[in-house]
DRENTIVO-373702 format. One record per atom (N, C-alpha, C): residue number from 1; residue in one letter; y, z, x. Coordinates in Angstrom, 3 decimals, decimal comma. Layout:
     k   r          Y          Z          X
   NUM   A          Y          Z          X
...
end
This chain:
     k   r          Y          Z          X
     1   M     99,977    103,736    193,746
     1   M     99,258    102,832    194,451
     1   M    100,074    101,785    193,394
     2   T    100,222    100,574    193,893
     2   T    100,840     99,824    193,034
     2   T     99,826     98,178    193,850
     3   A     99,572     97,321    192,735
     3   A     98,594     96,320    192,804
     3   A     99,830     95,166    192,540
     4   I     99,851     94,321    193,372
     4   I    100,567     92,852    192,561
     4   I     99,748     92,113    192,863
     5   H    100,200     90,590    192,212
     5   H     99,492     89,428    192,367
     5   H    100,508     88,660    192,004
     6   V    100,863     87,659    193,289
     6   V    101,736     86,957    193,088
     6   V    101,591     85,445    193,130
     7   V    102,120     84,916    191,674
     7   V    102,037     83,619    191,395
     7   V    103,010     82,305    191,990
     8   D    102,221     81,723    192,783
     8   D    103,295     80,798    194,004
     8   D    103,730     79,957    193,338
     9   N    104,962     79,804    193,032
     9   N    105,732     78,657    192,357
     9   N    105,534     76,982    192,577
    10   A    105,019     77,125    194,365
    10   A    104,542     75,901    194,443
    10   A    103,280     75,638    193,987
    11   S    102,352     75,919    193,745
    11   S    101,092     75,951    192,874
    11   S    101,639     75,368    191,192
    12   L    102,605     75,884    190,922
    12   L    102,934     75,376    189,569
    12   L    103,447     74,504    189,580
    13   G    104,302     73,650    190,764
    13   G    105,314     72,803    190,660
    13   G    105,030     71,618    189,978
    14   V    103,620     71,014    190,704
    14   V    103,389     69,438    190,049
    14   V    102,727     69,754    188,818
    15   I    101,749     70,785    189,139
    15   I    100,995     70,974    187,582
    15   I    101,574     71,394    186,623
    16   G    102,766     72,365    186,851
    16   G    103,115     73,008    185,926
    16   G    104,546     71,900    185,219
    17   S    105,030     71,107    186,097
    17   S    105,672     69,936    185,308
    17   S    104,902     68,952    185,035
    18   M    103,629     68,225    184,975
    18   M    102,580     67,751    184,036
    18   M    102,548     68,016    183,020
    19   M    102,260     69,767    182,984
    19   M    101,679     70,310    181,765
    19   M    102,815     70,319    180,767
    20   G    103,854     70,322    181,190
    20   G    105,387     70,837    180,747
    20   G    105,382     69,118    179,998
    21   F    105,228     68,388    181,016
    21   F    105,767     66,776    180,176
    21   F    104,531     66,469    179,284
    22   Y    103,425     66,808    179,350
    22   Y    102,543     66,844    178,295
    22   Y    102,195     67,621    177,073
    23   R    103,045     68,791    177,163
    23   R    103,448     69,772    176,103
    23   R    104,743     69,621    175,635
    24   G    104,941     68,341    175,779
    24   G    106,631     67,847    174,970
    24   G    107,693     69,276    176,218
    25   G    107,688     69,241    177,236
    25   G    108,598     69,778    178,082
    25   G    108,349     71,579    177,856
    26   K    107,346     71,607    178,085
    26   K    106,852     72,746    177,583
    26   K    106,500     73,868    179,264
    27   S    106,931     73,810    180,116
    27   S    106,508     74,267    181,761
    27   S    106,260     75,727    181,566
    28   E    107,277     76,215    180,452
    28   E    107,599     77,577    180,647
    28   E    106,056     78,117    179,877
    29   E    104,938     77,816    179,280
    29   E    104,205     77,755    178,288
    29   E    102,707     78,104    179,358
    30   Y    102,785     77,010    180,297
    30   Y    102,058     76,895    181,469
    30   Y    102,136     78,391    182,215
    31   E    103,591     78,696    182,950
    31   E    103,415     79,557    183,783
    31   E    103,583     80,901    182,844
    32   M    103,515     80,750    181,598
    32   M    103,079     82,081    181,155
    32   M    101,845     82,491    180,822
    33   A    100,924     81,101    180,842
    33   A     99,560     81,366    180,460
    33   A     98,731     81,629    181,920
    34   I     99,390     81,377    183,307
    34   I     99,042     81,703    184,499
    34   I     99,320     83,273    184,896
    35   K    100,506     83,549    184,358
    35   K    100,830     85,212    184,616
    35   K    100,250     85,621    183,420
    36   K     99,442     85,632    182,544
    36   K     99,054     86,822    181,507
    36   K     97,419     86,408    182,124
    37   Q     97,162     85,541    182,417
    37   Q     95,685     85,427    183,247
    37   Q     95,837     86,349    184,489
    38   A     96,789     86,439    185,368
    38   A     96,900     87,585    186,247
    38   A     97,335     88,842    186,323
    39   E     97,703     89,179    185,056
    39   E     98,388     90,106    184,273
    39   E     96,629     90,879    183,987
    40   E     96,053     90,088    183,275
    40   E     94,561     90,235    182,990
    40   E     93,480     90,921    184,225
    41   L     93,608     90,120    185,163
    41   L     92,648     90,433    186,636
    41   L     93,568     91,575    186,743
    42   L     94,843     92,034    186,931
    42   L     95,257     93,320    187,035
    42   L     94,511     94,454    186,531
    43   N     94,715     94,375    185,179
    43   N     94,483     95,356    184,351
    43   N     92,802     96,035    184,647
    44   E     92,105     94,819    185,024
    44   E     90,933     95,127    185,365
    44   E     90,307     96,048    186,781
    45   I     91,468     95,586    187,285
    45   I     91,414     96,310    189,078
    45   I     91,929     97,681    188,505
    46   K     93,140     97,977    187,503
    46   K     93,597     99,015    187,282
    46   K     92,638    100,439    186,198
    47   I     91,823     99,404    185,404
    47   I     90,474    100,111    184,765
    47   I     89,775    100,889    185,840
    48   I     89,456    100,252    186,624
    48   I     88,216    100,490    187,715
    48   I     88,946    101,918    188,853
    49   L     90,128    101,481    189,272
    49   L     90,502    102,471    190,290
    49   L     90,947    103,891    189,308
    50   E     91,427    103,738    188,076
    50   E     91,819    104,648    187,323
    50   E     90,171    105,823    186,531
    51   K     89,029    105,224    186,593
    51   K     87,956    105,794    186,396
    51   K     87,892    106,664    187,895
    52   E     88,392    106,044    188,921
    52   E     87,739    106,889    190,045
    52   E     89,284    107,520    190,469
    53   G     90,040    107,960    189,899
    53   G     90,804    108,879    189,935
    53   G     92,419    108,241    190,445
    54   V     92,430    107,072    190,730
    54   V     93,430    106,046    191,468
    54   V     94,434    106,136    190,427
    55   N     95,649    106,850    190,478
    55   N     97,375    106,604    189,805
    55   N     97,763    105,164    190,200
    56   I     97,598    104,079    189,653
    56   I     98,111    102,886    189,972
    56   I     99,115    101,988    188,825
    57   T     99,725    101,450    189,278
    57   T    100,539    100,999    188,743
    57   T    100,620     99,167    189,061
    58   T    100,551     98,003    188,137
    58   T    100,661     96,968    188,410
    58   T    101,743     95,733    188,089
    59   E    101,618     94,631    188,538
    59   E    102,813     93,619    188,589
    59   E    102,742     92,516    188,864
    60   V    103,035     91,458    188,048
    60   V    102,854     90,184    188,634
    60   V    103,972     89,794    188,901
    61   V    104,256     89,198    190,132
    61   V    105,287     88,771    190,872
    61   V    105,395     86,705    190,969
    62   I    106,468     86,508    190,244
    62   I    106,673     85,277    190,730
    62   I    107,751     84,616    191,822
    63   N    106,900     83,958    192,690
    63   N    108,090     83,679    193,875
    63   N    107,500     82,419    194,564
    64   N    108,420     82,093    195,427
    64   N    108,146     80,358    196,003
    64   N    107,139     80,484    196,941
    65   S    106,570     81,554    197,677
    65   S    105,542     81,452    198,148
    65   S    105,307     82,851    197,816
    66   A    103,702     82,919    198,147
    66   A    102,824     84,390    197,913
    66   A    103,225     85,447    199,121
    67   A    102,957     84,894    199,985
    67   A    103,758     86,061    201,551
    67   A    105,520     86,411    201,276
    68   E    106,294     85,883    200,527
    68   E    107,746     86,104    200,482
    68   E    107,449     86,868    199,260
    69   G    106,450     86,364    198,454
    69   G    106,648     87,501    197,370
    69   G    105,952     88,591    197,580
    70   I    105,050     88,544    198,438
    70   I    104,554     90,306    198,660
    70   I    105,599     91,186    199,617
    71   I    106,018     90,281    200,643
    71   I    107,051     90,671    201,789
    71   I    108,113     91,445    200,760
    72   D    108,754     90,334    200,049
    72   D    109,883     90,839    199,155
    72   D    110,091     92,214    197,990
    73   Y    108,505     92,407    197,539
    73   Y    108,273     93,128    196,453
    73   Y    108,119     94,618    197,699
    74   A    107,378     94,532    198,614
    74   A    107,567     95,645    199,328
    74   A    108,728     95,992    199,970
    75   K    109,727     95,289    200,303
    75   K    110,742     96,136    200,733
    75   K    111,946     96,085    199,793
    76   D    111,688     95,617    198,701
    76   D    112,443     95,821    197,769
    76   D    112,166     97,179    196,966
    77   N    110,618     97,367    197,343
    77   N    110,525     98,613    196,221
    77   N    110,182    100,153    197,239
    78   G    110,111    100,035    198,724
    78   G    109,923    101,050    199,391
    78   G    108,416    101,115    199,692
    79   V    107,552    100,233    199,595
    79   V    106,684    100,253    199,669
    79   V    106,087    100,448    201,507
    80   D    105,455    101,505    201,485
    80   D    105,349    101,749    203,103
    80   D    103,679    101,361    203,727
    81   L    103,059    100,675    202,742
    81   L    101,835    100,243    203,591
    81   L    101,480     99,015    202,723
    82   I    100,937     98,113    203,438
    82   I    100,644     96,933    202,415
    82   I     99,145     96,404    203,005
    83   L     98,202     96,742    201,940
    83   L     96,940     96,327    201,987
    83   L     96,532     94,685    201,327
    84   I     95,877     93,944    202,294
    84   I     96,107     92,656    201,795
    84   I     94,609     92,140    202,398
    85   G     94,027     91,218    201,667
    85   G     92,400     90,781    201,676
    85   G     92,814     88,997    202,721
    86   T     91,879     88,549    203,008
    86   T     92,341     87,591    203,764
    86   T     91,044     86,868    203,728
    87   K     91,024     85,660    203,910
    87   K     89,938     84,454    203,643
    87   K     89,327     84,476    205,108
    88   G     89,820     84,700    205,895
    88   G     89,464     84,588    207,278
    88   G     89,235     83,408    207,808
    89   I     90,647     82,425    207,393
    89   I     90,701     80,964    208,055
    89   I     90,972     81,336    209,467
    90   T     90,100     80,473    210,358
    90   T     90,256     80,540    211,893
    90   T     90,819     78,582    212,144
    91   G     90,956     78,684    213,605
    91   G     90,885     77,288    213,753
    91   G     92,239     76,328    213,499
    92   V     92,135     75,042    213,222
    92   V     93,031     74,103    213,152
    92   V     93,425     74,592    211,697
    93   A     92,541     75,144    210,452
    93   A     93,158     74,890    208,940
    93   A     94,158     76,275    209,466
    94   K     93,835     77,467    210,200
    94   K     94,815     78,375    210,248
    94   K     96,307     77,674    210,964
    95   F     96,279     76,992    211,840
    95   F     97,434     76,470    212,563
    95   F     97,904     75,603    211,308
    96   L     97,303     74,573    210,867
    96   L     98,132     74,120    210,002
    96   L     98,579     74,458    208,259
    97   M     97,760     75,520    207,829
    97   M     98,312     76,253    206,682
    97   M     99,174     77,275    207,245
    98   G     98,761     78,074    208,277
    98   G     99,398     79,229    208,287
    98   G     98,276     80,161    208,042
    99   G     98,745     80,555    206,566
    99   G     98,116     82,131    205,930
    99   G     98,952     82,883    205,212
   100   V     98,957     83,718    204,243
   100   V     99,084     84,588    203,715
   100   V     99,418     85,808    204,566
   101   A     97,605     86,192    204,846
   101   A     98,067     87,489    205,442
   101   A     98,426     87,261    207,162
   102   N     98,520     86,159    207,539
   102   N     99,214     85,953    208,750
   102   N    100,836     86,357    208,593
   103   S    101,305     85,698    207,358
   103   S    102,620     85,648    207,676
   103   S    103,178     87,200    206,895
   104   V    102,650     88,243    206,340
   104   V    102,624     88,901    205,833
   104   V    102,711     90,241    206,747
   105   I    101,682     89,781    207,780
   105   I    101,629     90,768    209,037
   105   I    102,637     90,540    210,186
   106   E    103,028     89,286    210,116
   106   E    104,079     88,788    210,652
   106   E    105,274     89,542    210,637
   107   H    105,762     89,644    209,257
   107   H    106,989     89,799    208,736
   107   H    107,487     90,760    207,709
   108   A    106,595     91,579    207,358
   108   A    106,495     92,840    206,778
   108   A    107,290     93,814    207,468
   109   H    108,045     94,635    206,666
   109   H    108,816     95,839    207,406
   109   H    107,879     96,725    207,556
   110   C    107,021     96,774    207,247
   110   C    105,791     98,364    207,040
   110   C    104,646     97,773    207,440
   111   P    103,504     98,526    207,513
   111   P    102,683     98,539    208,602
   111   P    101,411     97,653    207,572
   112   V    100,668     96,738    207,894
   112   V     99,930     96,189    207,270
   112   V     98,441     95,808    207,410
   113   I     97,439     96,291    207,226
   113   I     95,784     96,337    206,807
   113   I     95,339     95,444    206,294
   114   A     94,712     94,167    207,195
   114   A     94,105     93,076    206,473
   114   A     92,595     93,365    206,493
   115   I     92,342     93,143    205,690
   115   I     90,417     92,912    204,936
   115   I     90,210     91,953    204,896
   116   R     89,254     91,418    205,852
   116   R     88,181     90,294    205,482
   116   R     86,980     90,943    205,011
end
């Protein structure tokens, strides 16, 4: 099993640029801090699952969108099933924003199980 966390470049965009400006042009430091935070979260998950006997690897992926990051990672690494959480967005919000889970379900090369 592999658990990934995708850092969406769009979320780093404006904030990352502002942080870089105020830190003397070092937006890389902000990106590294976000990546480290994601690695710590994945490490917590890894510890819990390994206690249950699950062999797991973790990886932080940086991509232009969370959905693309998941889809590309799955395709490039021969993933045969994607398990994804969903916030359960409905109605107009779902229409306007799309949804990471929806995009993954629609475009993934393999089966996807979405959990709400």
